[in-house]
C-alpha atoms as one frame of an Amber mdcrd trajectory, in Angstrom:
protein
   4.730 -27.493  11.975   5.007 -23.935  10.626   8.385 -22.514   9.715   8.838
 -18.881   8.670  11.093 -18.344   5.651  12.342 -14.763   5.586  13.296 -14.348
   1.917  10.547 -13.436  -0.526  11.756 -12.707  -4.055   9.920 -10.975  -6.878
  10.400 -14.064  -9.079   8.512 -16.223  -6.573   5.406 -14.014  -6.730   5.432
 -12.844 -10.345   2.441 -15.086 -11.182   0.171 -13.428  -8.620  -2.089 -10.853
 -10.369  -2.304  -8.668  -7.265   1.466  -8.139  -7.256   2.910  -8.694 -10.700
   2.112  -5.239 -12.120   3.208  -3.190  -9.123   6.021  -0.707  -9.830   9.339
  -2.253  -8.771   9.891   0.160  -5.880   6.461  -0.621  -4.495   6.804  -4.361
  -5.066  10.148  -4.399  -3.231   8.511  -2.631  -0.314   5.477  -4.937  -0.301
   7.712  -8.016  -0.311   9.622  -6.608   2.656   6.302  -6.533   4.534   5.398
 -10.140   3.682   6.869 -13.548   4.506   6.626 -17.161   3.410   5.453 -19.901
   5.747   6.308 -23.553   5.140   3.765 -26.008   6.537   3.848 -29.795   6.619
   1.040 -31.986   5.252  -2.095 -32.123   7.375  -1.641 -28.703   8.959  -4.520
 -26.279   9.460  -4.265 -23.003   7.562  -7.644 -21.404   8.299 -10.819 -22.325
  10.168 -14.397 -21.253   9.416 -15.357 -18.224  11.511 -11.767 -17.433  12.485
 -10.487 -13.842  12.304  -7.134 -13.756  10.519  -4.683 -10.900  10.141  -3.227
 -12.339   6.920  -4.245 -13.387   3.436  -2.443 -16.368   1.894  -1.245 -17.289
  -1.598  -0.279 -20.864  -2.395   3.263 -20.917  -3.802   4.070 -24.633  -3.485
   2.079 -27.778  -2.683  -1.614 -28.651  -2.436  -4.417 -27.572  -0.089  -7.967
 -28.724   0.584 -10.739 -26.149   0.933 -13.998 -27.053   2.701 -16.761 -24.448
   2.545 -19.283 -23.766   5.311 -21.784 -25.837   3.309 -19.374 -28.794   3.303
 -18.272 -28.582  -0.350 -14.711 -29.864  -0.812 -12.211 -28.685  -3.419  -8.466
 -29.003  -3.768  -5.968 -26.544  -5.197  -2.397 -27.067  -6.369   0.225 -24.365
  -6.751   0.474 -24.884 -10.516  -3.268 -24.475 -11.071  -5.176 -21.222 -11.817
  -6.855 -21.435  -8.394  -3.489 -20.621  -6.779  -3.649 -17.130  -8.297  -6.513
 -16.170  -5.996  -5.985 -15.643  -2.275  -6.839 -18.105   0.474  -8.711 -16.850
   3.532  -9.553 -13.631   1.698 -12.593 -12.964   3.904 -12.373 -12.326   7.611
 -13.991 -14.080   9.465 -12.975 -17.046   7.276 -15.673 -18.683   5.181 -13.674
 -21.862   4.499 -11.742 -24.494   6.403  -8.323 -24.821   4.698  -5.745 -27.550
   5.372  -2.530 -28.600   3.665  -2.751 -31.894   1.715   1.007 -31.905   1.107
   3.835 -29.767   2.396   3.067 -26.200   1.274   4.701 -22.788   0.971   2.303
 -19.905   1.649   2.944 -16.257   0.887   1.491 -14.350   3.854   0.297 -10.822
   3.116  -0.930  -8.632   5.995  -4.659  -8.157   5.457  -4.508  -4.366   5.790
  -1.763  -4.234   3.144  -3.685  -6.626   0.881  -6.816  -4.454   1.042  -4.782
  -1.310   0.301  -3.135  -2.911  -2.744  -6.537  -4.004  -4.083  -7.683  -0.370
  -4.009  -4.696   1.007  -5.953  -5.496   2.918  -9.164  -4.442   1.448 -12.523
  -0.696   1.278 -12.929  -0.533   2.011 -16.654  -0.730   5.619 -17.808  -1.473
   6.258 -21.482  -0.933  10.008 -21.338   1.952  11.296 -23.419   3.988  14.390
 -22.755   2.849  16.240 -25.832  -0.711  15.275 -26.713  -4.150  15.041 -25.207
  -5.528  11.539 -24.769  -8.378  11.535 -27.260 -11.779  10.033 -26.556 -14.403
   8.852 -29.034 -17.879   9.309 -27.616 -21.063  11.227 -28.199 -21.448  12.278
 -24.578 -21.466  16.022 -23.946 -18.275  15.928 -21.911 -16.454  14.211 -24.788
 -17.827  16.693 -27.324 -16.373  19.494 -25.227 -13.209  17.459 -24.897 -12.817
  17.414 -28.674 -13.575  21.142 -28.885 -10.816  21.853 -26.377  -8.474  19.581
 -28.291  -9.149  21.394 -31.572  -8.683  24.784 -29.895  -5.383  23.648 -28.436
  -4.191  22.131 -31.724  -5.102  25.311 -33.645  -3.676  27.568 -30.918  -7.034
  29.294 -30.461  -7.612  28.388 -26.821  -7.142  31.514 -24.755  -4.505  30.732
 -22.162  -3.818  32.955 -19.148  -0.876  35.340 -19.257   1.615  35.749 -16.449
   1.198  38.897 -14.315   3.244  41.868 -15.568   5.527  41.924 -12.541   6.774
  38.421 -13.319   7.879  39.543 -16.771   9.676  42.565 -15.389  11.362  40.637
 -12.608  12.580  38.011 -15.100  14.261  40.692 -17.217  16.072  42.312 -14.306
  17.020  38.976 -12.698  18.502  37.699 -15.971  20.560  40.889 -16.460  23.950
  40.288 -14.846  24.523  44.050 -14.598  21.714  44.505 -12.092  22.002  44.303
  -8.322  19.742  43.953  -5.301  18.647  47.615  -5.521  17.489  47.171  -9.130
  15.597  43.993  -8.341  14.011  45.586  -5.279  12.900  48.555  -7.399  10.899
  46.231  -9.680   9.344  44.371  -6.753   8.311  47.642  -5.090   6.052  48.373
  -8.063   3.658  45.820  -6.587   3.076  46.722  -2.923   1.351  43.424  -2.143
   4.214  41.331  -3.486   6.760  43.640  -1.819   5.098  43.245   1.588   5.011
  39.480   1.209   8.696  39.402   0.294   9.552  41.193   3.548   7.305  38.811
   5.457   8.768  35.703   3.855  12.393  36.699   4.461  11.543  36.960   8.169
   9.481  33.752   8.212  10.508  30.478   9.801  11.387  29.107   6.362  13.923
  31.827   5.444  14.792  33.971   8.461  18.400  34.605   9.483  19.941  35.850
  12.708  18.572  39.378  12.296  15.198  40.611  10.995  15.083  42.477   7.675
  12.880  45.480   6.985  13.821  46.519   3.436  13.667  44.887   0.025  17.324
  45.238  -1.081  18.492  43.379   2.010  15.713  40.820   1.500  16.898  40.201
  -2.076  20.504  39.901  -0.891  19.602  37.320   1.750  17.322  35.294  -0.513
  19.444  35.436  -3.654  18.332  36.121  -7.223  16.846  32.700  -8.022  14.824
  32.400  -4.809  13.638  36.014  -5.158  12.520  35.332  -8.729  10.558  32.207
  -7.791   8.938  33.831  -4.762   7.824  36.867  -6.774   6.161  34.541  -9.287
   4.574  32.566  -6.442   3.074  35.649  -4.807   1.937  37.167  -8.103   0.155
  34.027  -9.343  -2.792  34.621  -7.034  -3.805  37.605  -9.208  -4.804  35.177
 -11.979  -7.397  33.431  -9.834 -10.192  35.892 -10.446 -13.341  35.955 -12.542
 -16.375  38.153 -13.188 -18.537  35.095 -12.531 -19.108  34.549  -8.807 -19.491
  30.801  -9.281 -16.306  30.465 -11.332 -14.412  32.761  -8.981 -15.354  30.529
  -6.079 -14.064  27.526  -8.016 -10.815  29.365  -8.687 -10.404  30.256  -5.028
 -11.002  26.631  -4.053  -8.237  25.561  -6.431  -5.899  28.235  -5.048  -6.655
  27.075  -1.521  -5.540  23.577  -2.518  -2.436  24.883  -4.303  -1.449  27.103
  -1.390  -1.483  24.063   0.888   0.315  21.675  -1.465   3.038  24.200  -2.335
   4.368  24.738   1.229   4.411  20.961   1.756   6.462  20.648  -1.457   8.803
  23.277   0.008   9.305  21.280   3.207   9.717  17.967   1.376  12.423  19.519
  -0.811  14.355  20.598   2.272  14.786  16.949   3.311  15.364  15.643  -0.254
  18.903  16.212  -1.589  19.103  17.687  -5.082  15.804  19.586  -5.020  15.437
  23.316  -4.356  12.724  24.402  -1.882  11.787  27.569  -3.782  11.448  25.650
  -7.055   9.381  23.042  -5.222   7.084  25.755  -3.850   6.502  27.095  -7.348
   5.912  23.606  -8.808   3.301  23.039  -6.137   1.547  26.277  -7.061   1.599
  25.577 -10.796   0.658  21.909 -10.988  -3.089  22.689 -11.386  -2.706  25.766
 -13.581  -4.596  23.898 -16.329  -7.737  23.949 -14.197  -7.460  27.746 -14.063
  -7.226  27.940 -17.866 -10.312  25.744 -18.261 -12.272  27.837 -15.762 -11.238
  30.918 -17.734 -12.525  29.337 -20.936 -15.775  28.403 -19.167 -16.579  32.112
 -18.804 -17.637  32.184 -22.456 -19.194  28.708 -22.430 -22.563  28.692 -20.591
 -22.870  24.912 -21.009 -19.800  24.627 -18.765 -20.268  27.561 -16.428 -23.850
  26.527 -15.631 -23.164  22.807 -15.256 -20.792  22.176 -12.318 -20.788  18.398
 -12.822 -19.827  18.695 -16.475 -17.230  21.316 -15.633 -15.679  18.951 -13.070
 -15.428  16.200 -15.685 -13.737  18.485 -18.198 -11.291  19.798 -15.585 -10.411
  16.312 -14.359  -9.861  15.019 -17.865  -8.005  17.949 -19.426  -6.277  19.974
 -16.714  -2.982  18.094 -16.959  -2.500  18.606 -20.703  -3.840  22.173 -20.677
  -1.571  22.970 -17.740   1.416  21.650 -19.681   0.468  23.930 -22.590   0.234
  26.961 -20.312   3.642  26.271 -18.772   5.242  25.769 -22.177   3.738  29.066
 -23.313   5.195  30.719 -20.219   8.578  29.109 -21.060   8.959  27.278 -17.776
  11.567  24.498 -17.548  10.384  21.023 -18.490  10.213  19.763 -14.895   7.343
  22.198 -14.272   5.577  20.769 -17.342   6.106  17.219 -16.089   4.752  18.150
 -12.654   1.549  19.439 -14.276   1.225  16.375 -16.513   1.800  13.759 -13.823
   0.669  15.411 -10.575  -2.105  12.838 -10.124  -0.474   9.835 -11.782  -0.065
   8.291  -8.366   1.569   5.067  -9.542   3.870   6.649 -12.134   7.616   6.061
 -11.773   9.323   7.932 -14.596  12.719   9.003 -13.281  15.383   7.127 -11.357
  16.235  10.028  -9.053  13.754  12.052  -6.964  12.221  14.922  -8.919   9.619
  17.650  -8.556   6.837  15.367  -9.837   7.495  13.138  -6.825   7.260  16.134
  -4.491   3.914  17.236  -5.915   2.463  13.707  -5.796   3.441  13.138  -2.164
   2.536  16.687  -1.106  -0.973  16.200  -2.484  -1.403  12.916  -0.624  -0.305
  14.666   2.577  -2.690  17.544   1.875  -5.641  15.155   1.542  -5.008  13.418
   4.861  -8.073  13.884   7.053 -10.362  14.717   4.114 -13.059  12.477   2.546
 -10.953  12.232  -0.628  -8.220  10.486   1.347 -10.133   7.192   1.213 -10.140
   7.229  -2.595  -6.369   7.685  -2.881  -3.502   5.200  -2.568  -1.691   4.735
   0.709   1.508   6.754   1.003   3.783   3.723   1.251   2.248   2.155  -1.892
   3.201   5.109  -4.114   6.556   4.908  -5.974   7.344   8.577  -5.304   7.293
   7.957  -1.550  10.152   5.482  -1.868  12.209   7.881  -4.021  12.126  10.796
  -1.605  14.138  10.918   1.596  10.891  10.135   3.399  10.905   6.688   1.846
  13.591   5.661   4.302  11.007   6.168   7.031   7.533   4.839   7.722   4.446
   6.800   6.629   3.906   7.694  10.294   7.385   9.220  10.501   6.926  11.079
   7.214   3.691  12.567   8.507   5.653  13.518  11.628   8.147  15.463   9.530
   5.327  17.457   7.948   3.741  17.952  11.359   7.038  19.267  12.756   7.144
  21.812   9.930   3.568  22.969  10.540   4.658  26.479  11.573   6.625  26.959
   8.363   3.762  25.539   6.309   1.230  27.733   8.091   3.315  30.881   7.503
   3.780  30.124   3.820   0.062  29.368   3.430  -0.787  32.713   5.029   1.648
  34.510   2.711   0.055  32.844  -0.338  -3.517  33.602   0.749  -5.602  35.753
  -1.619
């Protein structure tokens, strides 16, 4: 007889290698998707050739395992063999029966396979230093060169566009008004046109359309205006005399200009986070890649070796991006978003933050692409369970993004370069 026991506690599964190192939020979710079955002695658990939708872990009791070749083994819950799953393959390769009464943790096979593919949980990156490597490979030699340049402050980092400096001064001056702010924005016709477009977009429009910058600034407010000006001006940095490097920069901007609007929409449904700040975090999280591409202009061994360049970008973009944002005097949450944008299993803060937005926005952006199959499932990422979306299923969260597709499309078009 099989009896389902509804309660599965973290203490009852802490021995299982597959589960014991999961972040608490993820483990709590996984346990909510599993159950324990109690089975009396002599019961069949799996049959050779049978397709099963679950994988089992032995929590209590003893089972007998008979292979297709007829080899017999037994396993007790207090033995090392209980740490590996039963009926891991489908169709089953073993005939498994209970020798005594047993408790079996039942994990849906699809969930089990997704957990097996999760990236490492531990992250050794610090907030202030580059993770040093010791190797004679060319990529590691360049790695050390970048590290020395960063340590000695000789790595040439990109500078913010002039308009962002001017807008910061006028925004931070309490004696200025909408007319003064609009005057600075008008100095850059491209940014000015985008500001008019964005104030009339689905994301920001009011009851009546606006056709002038002072009214646009008044409707948006000083903080939102400031962040949007920076967002629209950033595209000017993604340029290079090298056609190959310029193409790489444009590819990065294309990714950023998709992630950023998703961050904007996620912030709308997550209390405590500002959509305009989220948009800017999304645009800046890969700024380190831009700095490395800029440095590659004077390094033929990088510029002429795309594979090597990819390795350097992947390894260093987070720390270099943090350096750029510190140089630009951005708040620390922008720095953290750059450092941890691809630390999928990281769970640093108790409350939702902009790192969480960037992580989940990227996973949404990769849906439907080949890279999707190398990334963790949405519901197995701690950030998903911190955002408002975590109260829903992944299907519903994707639905929220899909419902905001017009807003995302408009913002992507406004960010296009």
